[in-house]
Each structure stands twice: as C-alpha cells, then as structure tokens.
C-alpha positions in Angstrom: 46.7 15.7 -22.5 48.7 17.0 -19.5 48.9 14.5 -16.5 47.5 15.8 -13.4 50.0 17.6 -11.3 49.1 15.2 -8.3 48.5 11.8 -10.5 50.1 9.4 -10.4 50.4 6.2 -13.1 48.2 3.4 -11.5 45.5 6.0 -10.4 46.3 6.2 -6.8 46.3 9.7 -5.7 50.0 11.8 -4.4 50.6 12.2 -0.4 48.4 15.6 -0.8 45.4 14.1 -2.2 45.0 11.2 0.3 45.3 13.5 3.3 42.8 15.8 2.2 39.3 15.0 3.7 36.3 16.3 2.0 33.5 17.7 3.5 30.8 15.2 4.5 27.4 15.7 2.0 24.8 14.0 4.3 24.5 12.4 7.7 22.2 10.1 8.9 20.7 12.9 11.3 19.7 14.8 8.3 16.2 14.3 6.8 15.4 13.0 4.0 12.7 13.3 1.0 13.7 10.4 -1.0 15.4 7.5 -0.1 18.5 8.3 -2.3 19.0 12.3 -1.7 22.5 11.3 -1.1 23.0 9.9 -4.5 21.0 13.1 -6.2 24.1 15.5 -4.7 26.6 13.8 -6.8 25.8 16.0 -9.8 25.2 19.1 -7.2 28.2 18.9 -5.7 30.7 16.9 -8.2 29.5 17.6 -11.8 32.7 16.6 -13.3 32.6 13.2 -11.2 28.6 12.5 -12.8 29.9 13.1 -16.1 32.4 10.6 -16.0 29.9 7.8 -15.3 29.3 5.9 -18.6 29.1 2.4 -17.0 27.0 1.4 -14.1 26.8 -1.8 -12.3 23.4 -2.4 -10.4 23.9 -5.3 -7.9 20.6 -6.5 -6.4 18.6 -4.6 -8.9 15.2 -6.0 -7.8 12.7 -3.9 -10.5 15.7 -1.2 -10.8 13.2 1.4 -9.4 16.1 3.4 -9.9 16.5 3.4 -14.0 14.9 6.9 -14.4 17.0 8.4 -11.7 20.2 7.4 -12.7 19.8 8.5 -16.6 18.8 11.8 -15.0 21.9 12.0 -12.7 24.4 10.4 -15.0 23.6 12.3 -18.8 26.6 10.2 -20.3 25.4 6.6 -19.4 26.2 4.3 -22.3 25.7 0.6 -20.4 24.2 -0.8 -17.3 24.4 -4.1 -16.2 21.6 -5.5 -13.4 22.3 -8.2 -11.4 19.7 -10.1 -9.6 19.1 -13.6 -8.3 15.8 -13.9 -7.9 13.8 -15.7 -10.7 10.3 -14.0 -10.9 12.5 -10.4 -10.6 15.0 -11.4 -13.3 11.8 -12.4 -15.9 10.7 -9.0 -14.8 13.9 -7.1 -15.6 14.2 -9.2 -19.0 10.9 -8.3 -20.0 11.1 -4.6 -19.1 14.8 -3.7 -20.7 14.5 -6.1 -23.6 14.2 -3.0 -26.3 17.3 -0.8 -24.3 20.4 -2.3 -26.1 21.9 -0.4 -23.1 20.9 -2.5 -20.4 22.0 -6.2 -19.6 20.7 -8.4 -17.1 22.6 -11.1 -15.0 20.6 -13.9 -13.1 23.5 -14.2 -10.4 23.5 -13.3 -6.7 26.9 -11.3 -6.4 29.1 -12.0 -3.6 32.6 -13.2 -2.5 32.1 -16.9 -3.8 31.6 -18.9 -6.2 28.8 -21.9 -6.4 25.2 -22.4 -4.7 23.5 -20.8 -1.8 20.3 -20.4 0.0 18.9 -17.5 -0.7 16.0 -15.9 1.6 12.8 -14.7 0.1 10.3 -12.0 1.9 6.8 -11.4 1.3 7.8 -7.8 -0.1 10.9 -9.3 -2.6 13.0 -6.0 -1.4 14.5 -7.4 1.9 15.6 -10.8 0.6 19.3 -11.8 1.1 21.6 -14.5 1.0 21.6 -13.7 4.9 18.6 -14.2 7.4 16.7 -11.2 9.2 17.9 -10.1 12.7 17.6 -6.6 13.7 15.4 -6.0 10.4 12.5 -8.0 12.6 12.2 -5.2 15.2 12.4 -2.5 12.7 10.1 -3.9 10.1 7.9 -6.4 11.7 5.8 -6.9 9.3 8.6 -8.2 6.8 9.1 -11.8 7.1 10.5 -14.4 5.2 8.2 -16.5 2.8 10.5 -19.3 1.5 14.4 -19.9 0.9 15.4 -20.8 -3.1 18.6 -22.1 -4.5 20.9 -19.2 -6.4 23.8 -19.1 -8.5 26.2 -17.2 -6.5 29.1 -15.3 -8.4 31.9 -12.9 -8.1 31.8 -9.8 -9.9 35.7 -10.4 -11.4 34.5 -13.8 -12.9 31.3 -12.5 -14.6 33.3 -9.5 -15.9 35.8 -12.0 -17.3 33.5 -14.4 -18.6 31.4 -12.0 -20.4 33.9 -9.7 -20.9 32.0 -6.7 -19.6 33.5 -3.4 -19.4 34.6 -2.0 -16.0 32.2 -0.5 -13.9 32.3 3.7 -13.0 29.7 3.6 -10.7 28.7 0.5 -8.5 25.2 0.5 -7.0 24.6 -2.5 -4.0 21.4 -2.8 -2.7 22.3 -6.8 -0.9 20.4 -6.5 1.8 23.6 -7.0 4.3 26.2 -8.6 2.2 27.2 -5.6 0.7 30.6 -6.1 2.7 31.1 -9.4 1.1 30.7 -8.1 -2.2 33.2 -5.1 -1.9 35.9 -7.1 0.2 36.1 -9.1 -2.7 36.8 -6.9 -5.3 40.1 -7.0 -7.1 42.6 -4.4 -7.2 42.1 -3.3 -11.1 38.3 -3.0 -10.1 39.0 -0.8 -7.1 41.4 1.5 -9.0 39.0 1.7 -12.3 35.7 2.2 -9.6 34.7 6.0 -9.6 31.6 6.3 -7.2 30.2 3.5 -5.1 27.2 3.8 -3.5 25.9 0.8 -1.5 23.2 -0.1 1.0 24.5 -0.2 4.8 23.7 -0.2 8.0 25.1 0.7 11.4 23.6 -2.2 13.4 23.4 -5.9 12.5 20.2 -5.8 10.1 20.9 -9.0 8.8 22.5 -11.9 11.0 26.3 -11.8 10.1 26.6 -8.3 8.1 29.3 -6.4 8.6 28.5 -2.5 9.6 29.0 0.8 8.1 32.3 1.1 10.2 33.5 -2.0 8.5 33.0 -0.9 5.0 34.7 2.7 5.6 37.7 0.5 6.9 38.1 -1.6 4.1 37.7 1.2 1.8 39.8 3.7 3.4 42.7 3.7 1.1 41.3 4.5 -2.1 37.9 6.1 -1.4 36.6 9.4 0.1 33.5 8.5 2.4 31.1 11.2 1.6 28.1 10.5 3.7 25.5 8.0 4.9 21.7 9.0 4.7 18.8 7.3 6.5 16.3 5.3 4.8 14.0 6.6 5.9 13.0 9.5 8.5 11.9 7.2 11.8 15.1 5.0 10.6 18.5 6.1 11.2 20.7 3.0 11.3 19.9 1.6 7.8 20.4 3.5 4.4 23.0 4.5 2.0 26.7 5.6 2.0 28.2 7.4 -0.8 32.3 7.0 -1.7 34.5 8.5 -4.2 37.5 7.0 -5.4 40.5 9.3 -4.3 41.8 9.8 -7.8 38.4 12.3 -8.3 39.6 14.6 -5.6 40.0 17.4 -8.3 36.3 17.4 -8.8 35.6 18.3 -5.4 35.1 22.1 -4.7 36.6 22.0 -1.5 39.8 19.9 -2.5 43.1 21.8 -2.2 44.4 23.9 -4.7 46.8 21.5 -6.1 44.1 19.0 -6.9 41.9 21.2 -8.5 42.5 20.7 -12.0 42.4 18.2 -14.3 
C-alpha cells in the first residue's frame, strides 16, 4: 500500500494537515435527543474513521450502558476493555460480560498515579469520583456522597504493560472530573496510536480541582482535532461530552483539504 502523501513515519501529520481546522460537529447550544448524540455522529460524518475502531477502552465503565450503542456504531470492534473501581459495579460487569470473549474487566481507577486512593461514592453511583463534588451539587442537588472507599489506582500504560493489552483505537472516558488526569498521563506511543477520544468534560468546576474542557483542548491541540462538545442534557449546557480525532485521520473527514482526502 502506498503511503499517504502527507503522512509522516511516526504518525504525525504534515504542516498542511496541522493547519486544517475541521468543522465542529456539535456545540453545547444544540439540543440533544440522547447523551451520546455527538458519539453517534462519527459513522455519519466519518465512516472511514468508524471502520478503524477495533479496540475500545471504556474508563469509568459503570454498568457499561453504552455497550449496544458502541457495537452499532463501530462494526469492526474486536476487543473492549472495561475499567471500573467500584466493587459492586465490577461484579455486575463481570457477570454481564462473562460469556463475551471480546470483553475484559479491570477493577482499577485509571488516573495519573499508582497506589491506593479515596473514592467518593454517590447515591446514584454514576457521579462517584476520585474528586469531591463541587458545582455538581448546585446542578444536581439530589445527588450526594454516601460513603468513601479505598480503590486501586493505576496509570493506563501500567495496566497495558502488565496485561499485554492491545492499544486503544477509541478511548471512552467517563470519570467524573478526573478526565484530565488520565489524558495528561498518556505516553507518546499511546497518543500516536489513539484514533478517537470521547470524554466527559465540563466548562465549570463540577468537581473540586477538576480541569475544564478548555484545559483538555489545550492539552490535546498538537495531536488531535476538537470535533465538538454536546451537553449532558438540554437544561445543563456546561457539562457533557467532547470528541477529539487524531490529526493523522484528517483524510477521513469530508471537509479536509484535497491533499488529505485519500489513503
């Protein structure tokens, strides 16, 4: 196969690709039908990118409510790795996926360091985090912390090395304010291989000490295109999900420069 005209050996893109700014797929002002409307745009706007997703990491998997959706959106999935630190949810995931040979469950809180840390459990479980609630308490006053437990924290590269895992094509992060910690700890090799990153994010301090969407954008700007931010729900515009695409996949975007629109 011929190399792409503008491709670099290390997976980085040429100057023409780096200067390209794709159209934003979604903004916080747009109404949503479901919390994952932005994720659903991938196969519609970039089917070539969707077809390249073979390995998915779901960090902060909870009950892995997105399972069927991901199978629909990415038809060539071969492996899914789930990371979840809450013991009762780990047990649920292991039972629910026991007969699925393409799914593995890991009982870790993925973050930027190794060791044991406090994890704050909320009454709905879905808002549980390594971080304490902050503005979240104002937006969702019915959600409250019920207990604090100790969890095993790992860096993603540590787990990959220890269990000889395949590198992720899609990194799906939903860790309630601690997303920046994970993303900032990704090594160069992981960032080069990662095709899509779909992460929960906020434009305000939803959790104490949490970095916001702008911080994540600045962190990823050199290697990834920012494709949009969709609200969590129509009444909450400052908390939702953001989508990033590796710049090496510029050729999969319909509005890419002519020199990028081929493999």
